[in-house]
C-alpha positions as CSV (number, residue, x, y, z in Angstrom):
1,X,164.5,52.2,105.0
2,X,161.1,51.7,106.6
3,X,160.0,54.9,108.5
4,X,158.2,54.1,111.8
5,X,156.0,55.9,114.5
6,X,155.5,54.2,117.9
7,X,152.2,55.1,119.4
8,X,152.3,53.8,123.1
9,X,151.4,55.5,126.3
10,X,153.7,53.4,128.5
11,X,157.1,55.3,128.4
12,X,159.3,52.3,129.3
13,X,157.8,50.1,126.7
14,X,157.9,52.8,124.1
15,X,161.7,53.6,124.7
16,X,162.6,50.0,125.0
17,X,160.8,49.2,121.6
18,X,162.7,52.1,120.0
19,X,165.9,50.9,121.2
20,X,165.2,47.3,119.6
21,X,164.0,48.9,116.4
22,X,167.0,51.4,116.1
23,X,169.3,48.6,116.1
24,X,168.1,47.3,112.7
25,X,169.7,49.0,109.7
26,X,166.5,49.1,107.6
27,X,164.3,50.6,110.4
28,X,164.0,54.3,111.3
29,X,161.8,55.4,114.1
30,X,160.8,59.1,113.2
31,X,158.5,59.7,116.0
32,X,156.9,58.7,119.3
33,X,153.4,59.4,120.5
34,X,152.0,59.0,124.0
35,X,148.2,59.0,123.1
36,X,145.9,58.5,120.0
37,X,145.7,62.3,119.3
38,X,149.5,62.7,119.1
39,X,149.7,59.7,116.9
40,X,147.2,61.0,114.4
41,X,149.1,64.5,114.4
42,X,152.4,62.8,113.7
43,X,150.8,60.5,111.1
44,X,149.5,63.5,109.0
45,X,152.7,65.5,109.7
46,X,155.5,63.0,109.2
47,X,153.8,60.4,106.8
48,X,155.5,57.2,108.1
49,X,155.4,54.0,106.4
50,X,154.3,52.1,109.3
51,X,152.7,53.0,112.7
52,X,153.0,50.9,115.7
53,X,149.8,51.6,117.6
54,X,148.8,50.6,121.0
55,X,145.1,49.8,121.4
56,X,144.5,51.4,124.8
57,X,145.7,55.0,125.1
58,X,144.5,58.3,126.5
59,X,142.7,61.2,124.8
60,X,142.1,58.7,121.6
61,X,142.2,55.1,121.7
62,X,144.3,53.2,119.2
63,X,141.5,51.8,117.1
64,X,139.7,55.2,116.6
65,X,143.1,56.7,115.8
66,X,143.7,54.1,113.2
67,X,140.4,54.7,111.6
68,X,141.1,58.3,111.3
69,X,144.6,57.9,110.2
70,X,143.6,55.5,107.4
71,X,140.8,57.8,106.4
72,X,143.2,60.6,105.9
73,X,146.2,58.7,104.8
74,X,145.3,55.3,103.5
75,X,148.9,54.6,102.3
76,X,150.2,54.5,106.0
77,X,150.1,50.9,107.4
78,X,149.1,50.5,110.9
79,X,150.0,47.6,113.2
80,X,148.2,47.2,116.5
81,X,150.0,46.6,119.8
82,X,148.3,45.2,122.9
83,X,148.8,42.9,126.0
84,X,145.3,41.6,125.3
85,X,144.5,38.8,123.0
86,X,140.6,38.9,123.1
87,X,138.9,38.5,119.7
88,X,136.7,41.8,119.9
89,X,139.7,44.0,119.9
90,X,141.4,42.1,117.1
91,X,138.3,42.4,114.9
92,X,137.8,46.0,115.8
93,X,141.3,46.8,114.8
94,X,141.0,45.2,111.5
95,X,137.8,46.8,110.8
96,X,139.3,50.3,111.6
97,X,142.0,49.5,108.9
98,X,144.8,47.9,110.8
99,X,147.2,45.7,108.6
100,X,148.0,43.3,111.6
101,X,148.0,42.8,115.4
102,X,151.1,42.0,117.6
103,X,150.9,41.0,121.2
104,X,153.5,42.7,123.5
105,X,154.9,39.5,124.6
106,X,155.7,38.3,121.1
107,X,159.3,37.1,120.3
108,X,161.4,40.1,119.0
109,X,162.3,38.2,115.7
110,X,158.4,37.7,115.1
111,X,158.0,41.2,115.8
112,X,160.5,42.4,113.4
113,X,159.3,39.9,110.8
114,X,155.7,41.3,111.1
115,X,156.9,44.9,110.6
116,X,158.9,44.1,107.5
117,X,156.2,41.8,106.0
118,X,153.6,44.6,106.5
119,X,155.8,47.2,104.7
120,X,156.1,44.9,101.8
121,X,152.3,44.8,101.7
122,X,151.8,41.3,103.0
123,X,149.1,40.6,105.6
124,X,151.1,39.0,108.4
125,X,150.1,38.5,112.1
126,X,151.0,36.2,115.0
127,X,150.1,32.5,114.1
128,X,148.5,32.3,117.5
129,X,146.2,35.3,116.9
130,X,145.4,34.0,113.5
131,X,144.3,30.8,115.0
132,X,142.1,32.6,117.6
133,X,140.3,34.4,114.8
134,X,139.8,31.2,112.8
135,X,138.0,29.8,116.0
136,X,136.0,32.9,116.4
137,X,134.9,32.6,112.8
138,X,134.0,29.0,113.3
139,X,132.0,29.8,116.2
140,X,129.8,32.1,114.2
141,X,129.4,29.5,111.7
142,X,128.1,26.9,114.3
143,X,125.5,29.4,115.2
144,X,124.1,29.4,111.6
145,X,126.1,31.7,109.5
146,X,127.4,29.5,106.5
147,X,127.3,32.4,104.1
148,X,131.3,32.5,103.9
149,X,131.8,28.8,103.3
150,X,129.2,29.1,100.5
151,X,131.1,31.9,98.8
152,X,134.3,29.7,98.8
153,X,132.6,27.3,96.7
154,X,132.7,30.0,93.9
155,X,136.4,30.0,93.7
156,X,138.2,28.4,90.9
157,X,140.8,25.9,91.5
158,X,143.6,28.2,90.9
159,X,141.9,30.7,93.3
160,X,141.6,28.2,95.8
161,X,145.4,27.3,95.4
162,X,146.5,30.8,96.0
163,X,144.2,31.3,98.9
164,X,145.5,28.2,100.6
165,X,149.1,29.6,100.2
166,X,147.9,32.8,101.7
167,X,146.4,30.9,104.6
168,X,149.9,29.1,105.1
169,X,151.4,32.7,105.5
170,X,153.1,33.0,102.0
171,X,153.6,36.5,100.6
172,X,152.7,37.4,97.0
173,X,156.4,36.7,95.7
174,X,156.4,33.4,97.3
175,X,153.1,32.3,95.9
176,X,154.1,33.3,92.5
177,X,157.3,31.4,92.8
178,X,155.7,28.2,94.2
179,X,152.9,28.1,91.5
180,X,155.3,29.3,88.7
181,X,153.1,32.4,87.7
182,X,153.9,36.0,87.6
183,X,153.4,38.4,90.5
184,X,150.8,40.4,88.6
185,X,148.9,37.1,88.0
186,X,148.8,36.5,91.8
187,X,147.5,39.9,92.5
188,X,145.0,39.5,89.9
189,X,143.7,36.3,91.4
190,X,143.7,37.9,95.0
191,X,141.5,40.7,93.6
192,X,139.1,38.2,92.1
193,X,139.2,36.3,95.4
194,X,138.5,39.4,97.5
195,X,135.6,40.3,95.3
196,X,134.0,36.7,95.4
197,X,134.3,36.6,99.2
198,X,133.1,40.2,99.7
199,X,136.0,41.0,101.6
200,X,138.7,44.1,101.5
201,X,142.0,42.2,102.0
202,X,144.0,39.1,102.8
203,X,143.3,39.1,106.4
204,X,139.6,38.7,105.9
205,X,140.1,36.1,103.1
206,X,142.3,33.9,105.1
207,X,139.6,34.0,107.9
208,X,137.0,32.6,105.3
209,X,139.3,29.9,104.4
210,X,140.0,28.8,108.0
211,X,136.5,28.9,108.8
212,X,135.8,26.3,106.1
213,X,138.7,24.2,107.2
214,X,137.4,24.4,110.8
215,X,133.9,23.3,109.7
216,X,135.3,20.3,107.9
217,X,137.3,19.2,110.8
218,X,134.6,19.7,113.5
219,X,132.3,17.7,111.2
220,X,134.6,14.7,111.1
221,X,135.7,14.9,114.8
222,X,132.1,15.5,116.3
223,X,131.2,18.3,118.3
224,X,130.9,16.3,121.5
225,X,134.2,14.7,121.4
226,X,136.0,15.1,124.7
227,X,139.2,13.7,123.2
228,X,139.4,16.5,120.6
229,X,138.6,19.2,123.1
230,X,141.4,18.0,125.2
231,X,143.8,18.1,122.3
232,X,142.6,21.6,121.4
233,X,143.3,22.9,124.9
234,X,146.8,21.3,124.8
235,X,147.4,22.9,121.4
236,X,146.4,26.3,122.5
237,X,148.4,25.9,125.7
238,X,151.4,25.1,123.7
239,X,151.0,28.2,121.5
240,X,150.8,30.3,124.5
241,X,154.0,28.9,126.0
242,X,156.2,29.4,123.0
243,X,155.7,33.2,123.2
244,X,158.5,35.2,125.0
245,X,158.7,38.7,126.4
246,X,159.9,41.5,124.1
247,X,161.1,43.5,127.1
248,X,162.7,41.3,129.8
């Protein structure tokens, strides 16, 4: 059973989300918070497995509350909720210790998938958001920051295989099955990957890999290609259109 706390200041969304989660036999909402301060108190008193944390809340914002909770109870996993999809908020949430980030208009099946994956220890998030972060990382690369790509060159062939699987969204068990190795072997390789890349977890490691991929693609297409930019806008538009409202 996955024990959850919902931290959301909008009562209607909070109650609707609880109704959705309570229908699942493996999910149990043990508490609700209307602001960041209440979320912190519930986290320390109830010790839930996962907290669904809104970014914008009164008294204490979600990012700050996440940082405090992770400092006091690092075993609690935090998933950020927001109507915003801007890069700065996503990066701030990850830096504060959040395990993932879900847009409030995500499909409910995707919502549940991310909650369960996070509880299992997987680093999962919306594919659209992951793509936005990759583009942000590549933007930094174009401004002269090639340190991340240089670090990727230090990975062994096996480490690059495992990182590629992580980029594809596979969990540790799926990676182990695909490469015919033990789960402990995958975890050991991931630890070495994190150390070599100078990151703290899978989310940042995946961003490093996607930065390298975008660098190669941009070099082959040419930065001034009007056709490529048109296709990019079309692809992003399609990604936006496939999302559906969690609460209708």
